[in-house]
N, C-alpha and C positions, 0 to 999 in steps of 0.2 A: 405347256412344256420340252425347251427349245433342244433339240438333237445332241446329243453325245457326237463327237469329232468321226467316230468310229461307226458312228449310223448311218452319213451322209451318201447320197452316191454319192457317183460322180459330179453329176452337172451340179447337185447343190453345191460339191466343194470345191470345185471351181467358180462356179458362184461367190462364195464362200472368201476365198484368197484372192479374187478380185476386186473385193469388196475392200479387203486389209484388215475380216475381222476374223485371222488366223493364217499361218505361217504356214511352207511344206513342211516342214520342222515338225512344229507344235502339229500338221494333219499325221507326217509321220510315229510320234513317236507315239500318239493317243493309241495306234493301229497297232505298235509294236508292246502298248499297255497292256492291248486285251486279248495281244497274241501270251501275252504270259501268263494271264490270268485263266482261259481258257485250254491252250493245246495241249497240257498235259492232261482231261482226258477226252477234246476232239480227236487231237494226234493227224491234224490236218500236215505239217509241213515234215516232211526230210532233213531240206536244212534252210536253215534259217539265217536272212548276210541284214544279220540292224546295223552292223556299223557304214555297212556299204548303201544299204536301203537311204542311214542320215545324211553320209554326203553325197548320197543323189538328191538327194529335198533343199539341202540351202545350195546345191549348183543349182537348184528350182529356183528356189527364193530370187537367187543373185540375178537368173536369166526375167523374173517376168518382174524383180530392182530396177532390171537394164529395159523395158520396153518387148519383152517377149513376152506374149502369151498364145505359145505353142499349145495343140486339143486336149492335151494331156498329164499340164506343167506342175509341178508337184502332188501323183496320183499315186498312190500307193499299190500297189497289186501287188499278185501270183507271180509264180510261172511253172507249168506244169512239167513235175526233174523228168521230162521226152523229151525238152527244148534245151540246146545246148545252148550256155549261158557261157564266154568266154571271163577264164578266168574263178568261177565258181562250180564246184562238184554237180555232176549230173551223171546221174546212176542210172536210171531209164523202172526205179524202185528193184530191182536188181544188184546181188553181192560178184554178179560178170561187174558187173560196175562203177563199186562200189569206192573204186578210189581215180574215177575217169577226172580231169577237168581237162574241157574244149578249150582251144585256141585261140576259137570263135564264135559269132552269137545264129544262133536261126534269124531268116530278117524277119519273121513276123517280130518276135522280141527286140531286136535294131529300131524297126519301126516307130514300134509304141515307145521305148527310151529315148531316137530321136528328139519322139511326141513329151517329150519328155516324164514317161515315166519315172515313178520309184518305187524299187526293185525289192519286194520286206522277203524274199525268201523258193527256194524248189518247191512247192507241195504233193504228197506219197502219188503213186498209182500201181494197181497191178502189174505185176512186171513185165516190161515195157510194151504195155500197153493191153495184153491181155486176159481180157478178165470182167465184170459185170459188179462189184464188190468192192475193190481192196482187197482184198482178202489176201490175194495173190503175191500184195510188196513182198520184196523178200527181206523189210522191215518191221513191221506191225500195220495191221489195219486201221484206219481211219474207224473214225466212230460216227454216225450221224447225230449232227445236234437236235435235230428235234426229242432223237431215242438216245440214249448212247448201246441200248445195246442189237442197235440194229447200223447194219449196212449205208453207207452214204453213195450206192452206187459205184461205177466203173466202169472204163479205167481209168475215168477226173475228177473218181471220190476225194481227192484231197484239199483242188482247187474248191468242188461244189460243197465239201462242208465250208472251207476257208473262206465264200463268199457267204453259208447263208451260219458260220456264229460269228457274223461279222468280224474275224478275220483281216480285212481285208472288201478291198472299195471293188474289187473285182478283180478274175485271177483267168487268165491264159488253160486250154486243157484243151483236145488233138480227142477225137470222132474219127474211131474205125468203122463202128460199127450199131454210134449209139452214145460212146463214150460221153459227150457233154448232155444230150439231150439227157439218157439215166442219170448220173450225178444230178439235175435242176432239178428237175420231177418230186425226184427220194427224198432233195433240201428241198426243195419249195419255193428252189428261185428261178433264175433264166436263163435259157440255156441257148448259145445260136452254133448252128453247123450251118458254117457257111456251102457256096459247089463245090466239086471238087473242079482245082484251079484258080479257083476264086485269090488264097493265100496261097503264099510257096508257101511248099513244103524242105525250102531248103532249112541246114540246122535240129532238123525233125528228127528224129531218130529211126529208122523205119523201122512199122508191126510190118504193113498190109498199102507196096506201095502206089494202088490206084487202089483203094478203098478209105488208107488215111489221107485227115485233112483240120488243118489245126483249128478251135471253135474258142466261142469268150462263153464265160458265167460271168454272168451281173447278176443286184442287184434290182433293175428291172429296165425296158426294148429300149430307152432313150438311153442304158451307161454302154449297151451293149451293140445297135448303133453307128455311140461315137467313135470305139471299141476299133467295127472293124471296115470305118470309112477309113482308122487311120493305117492298117496293117494290110488291105487288100488290094494288089496290082500285079501287075507284070513284074517277076525277077527274074533276071539274068540266070543267075544261079539254078534256077528252074528250069526243064524246057518245060513243064507242064503247064504253069501257071500262063490264067489267061492277059490277053493283052486285052481283052476287053476293058473302057477307061469304069474310071469308078462311081458311080453317081457318090452323092449325097442322101447317104440313108435318113440321115436325120431330115431334110425336108420329107421324109415319105412318114414322118407319126404325122396326120393327120388329125390323128382321131373318130374317124368316118369310114364306115365299111358298107357304104351302098352303093349300089352297085356292083360290085365284088359276088361274084361266084365263090360256094366254100364246098366243096367233098364232102361227100357221105358217104363212106370207102365201108363197102360190107364184108369186107372179109375181116375185117378190123373190130368189130366187134362181135367173137368168140364166144364158144361155151370156155368156161374156162381165166375169164376176166374176174375180178374181186367186182363185186357189184355199185359196193358203191362208188370204182371207178367208171365203170359204165356210166353213173348215172350224173359222177357229177361231168366227167365229160360230155356227156349229151345234154346238161345244165349250158355250158357252156356253149356248145353250137346253136342251140334253143335261139341265147343268148344272143346272136351276134343275128341270125334271124329277125331277132325285135330291131338289131338295129337300123336294121336295112339289105342287112346279106343277103341274096335267096340264096336256101342250100341244097344242094344238085345231090342227090345217089348216083354215085357214082360204084364201076367192075375195076376191080387190079388182080384179073381172077390167078394168078402168077405167086402170089400173094404169099400162097403152100410151102412153093420147092424154095422159097428162101434160104430160111436157113440152113439147109442140106448146102444149097447153095454157098452163101456166103461161110459156112466154114467149111467150103472147101479151096475155097477161094483163098481166104485170109493165110489155112494157114501153109496152102502149099506159097506165097508170096515170105512168110513168115519163116522156113524153112531154109528162103532159098536167103534173107537180109539175114536172117542169125548164122548166118554159116562162118562168118565171119567171125566171131565168138571162140577161137579156138584153141585159145592159153599160145599162142601165137605171134599172129598180131594186132588185136585190140583183148582189152579188157584181161581179168583173172586166169592167173598161172599157174595151176597147180604142180608144175617144177617137177614132176615123175617122170623117170626113166628113158625109153625112151620115145621117140615123137610120135607113135599112135597111143601111147598108154599116155603121155602127157593131155594131148584132145581129150580122148577117153575122163580121163581125173578131170578137168582141168571147164570142161560141159558139163559130168557129174556135178561138183560140189558147188558150180558159176550158177549154174540154170535150177529153177524151182518146180515143182509136178508138175502147172500145168504149161509153163511154156517150154516142155521135155515134150509134152504131149498133142501137145501142137503142131511144133518141128515133125514125132513121129508120123504127125499125120500126113504131113506139106511132105515131107520124104518119100510119104507113099505113097501119095495119090500124082505125082511126078517122077516115079520113078517108071523105066520098062514097060510096055506089057497092061501099062494101073495107067495111062497118065488120058488116051483118048476114053477111058472107062467114063472116067470120073472130072479133070478135072481142063477137063478138052466138051465134058458135056454141060457143063459147073460155066461151064464160058459161055455156052452156047441158049444154056438157057437163064442166065444176066443178061444174057439178050430181050427174053420177051418181056424180062421183067423189064427194063426199061421203054421196052416201043410202052407197055401196059400204061405207066407215067408219061408219057408224049397221051397216048390216046386218052389221058384224062385230063391233060391241062389241054386238049383240044375244048374241052367241054367246062371246065374250073378254071376260076383262077388258082384257088388253096386248095387244097385236102388236108382237113380238119379226124384225130383221134388221137385215140392216149394215147402216150408214151410206152406204158409201159402196162402188162397184165395188170399187177397191183401194187399195190404199197410195199415198203420197203422190209424188206424182211432180214430175222435177226440173224448176227453172227452167227455162222458155222450153221443154222441151218441149212442151206446149199453146198455145203465146203467139199462131202464127198458126194455128190452127187452133179456130175461137170454137165447132163444133155438141163436138168432142172435147172442149173443153173443159165445155160444155153438162149435157153427160151425165156429168159428176165429179156432179150435182146431182138423178141421174135416183132414187134412194131416200129422196130426203128431201120435195121438192115436192110430194107428194102434200098433206102434213098445212099445209101455209100455206095449201094451195087448200081444204083440211075445215074451218084456221082451231080444227086438234084441238093437240093439246101432244106433248108425248115429249123425248128424251131421248138421248145418245151415254154414254158406258160403256166404258173401257178392258176388252177381255177378251183382247190377247196382241198381238201381235209376230209380222211377216212375215219370211221365209228369211235378208232383210237389216238386220235387229233396229226395222222399221219399226210404231207402232202403230197395230193396228187397231182404230175402236170396233167395241159392242154399238148398234145404235139401240133401242130400245125405246116405242114410240106406245100415245098412251094416249088416251078422248074427250074433247070438249070438258066443259073445266074439271075435270079426270082427273089431275091432276095429282099427287093425294094418292098413288093408284095406280101411277101412274110412277116417282113416288122410292121407291116401298119395294120395286116389285122389282127398280132399278135398287141401292138400297143391299142388301138384303141379299144380288143375286149380289156385288155390291163385295167389300162383307164376308167373303163365302167363297171370295175368292179374294186373290190379291196383285200382279195387275195394276199398280193403284193405288199400288204402293210406288215402284212403278221411276222413275223420272227422268232424264231428258236431263242429259248436259254439254255443251252447247255449245263452252264455251269451257276452257282450262285456267286458278284460279283465281291469279290476280295479285297475289300474296305485298309 
């Protein structure tokens, strides 16, 4: 039986439009109908831009009729609501920016639009990307399409759920400490976190400036590679973006891992990992070995220090970045009496509990008397973590491990225990601290039918080898062919 249009991958949809089997408008209408059928339960979208999407789809059809064959021409995608979009509300999942409409578009989004992307809407996120479950959104919690009682991961949970529920062919997310890879694992889709500097951060509302990176959530690895090829590269608006040439990532997808050395880090297979998760990941690594890769044990000895280091560095940067939202310069204003009262009321009402918690922690570690003891020491240990990876990548090409210690947990299960929530990121934050790249690819299901993700880590600007390994594994297995059915289709 042929696929419904909303079930197509990007490369399948492009092939169909090139053959004239359907138009971009028809494809976009199919996605909008799918959203209407499912999103009342999944709640992936904060803002739906149906009229804009249909206009962009019509423009894409006109471009194709004129002979244009741009890489993403007519492809409907979703954008995480921390990336600025000119003329379209950008809330960052916060009441502080409930009515903010940017006058400019983030570079990553603009490059996709120039390549023909159709924007379906803006997806839900933990407030200012601070969270691992999307429960910290100032609006509502997104639900995991595989089990609507469970979280989709965070902070790019809306994007992960939109792709998993087939409400978008792909979505942009952002990854500060695992916020693309975690939703990808929990939702059973592909997630790609590029190296720091590979994709411009211009137009991304900052959480942790030295950690944030724009990433991709997609149905398969080929789609992720295509999107990265379009949005990667130097941007004069972002001095941290890398001037390195952008490779043809699709050319790296050979399906062959023979000769690759894959590292197996002892520090990521520890007590507390859900047995189903460890078994699935180890089986995936064994499968790569059977395909011709060499499995090599490696050590990343400073991994155990990563969690406190991350939450010192990230909260310090968040404290500085969010100081602008004060009721005067940006965002919500309570209109209280004195300027100090207005600061207090505006930030008190505009920010949620998790954002306040991280601002207070970050302000504390940056304060006089504590800077050297906490923030400076954290940056020193961060260097050690980076050096661990550099030494490991002298021995191996890729490192393989779980994305998270468990599969998706129930909504509300960890809401009152921030430390338990933070532990969800224990296996992902190291890459952000080191500035390196990584991906999550589906590798199985637990006993309850929840997806499990295999994490593949690569060196800085090592996206080609990560994508090559992920694609080879994906094509040798069938996990990527399984899809959630969040609700019965309304007829």
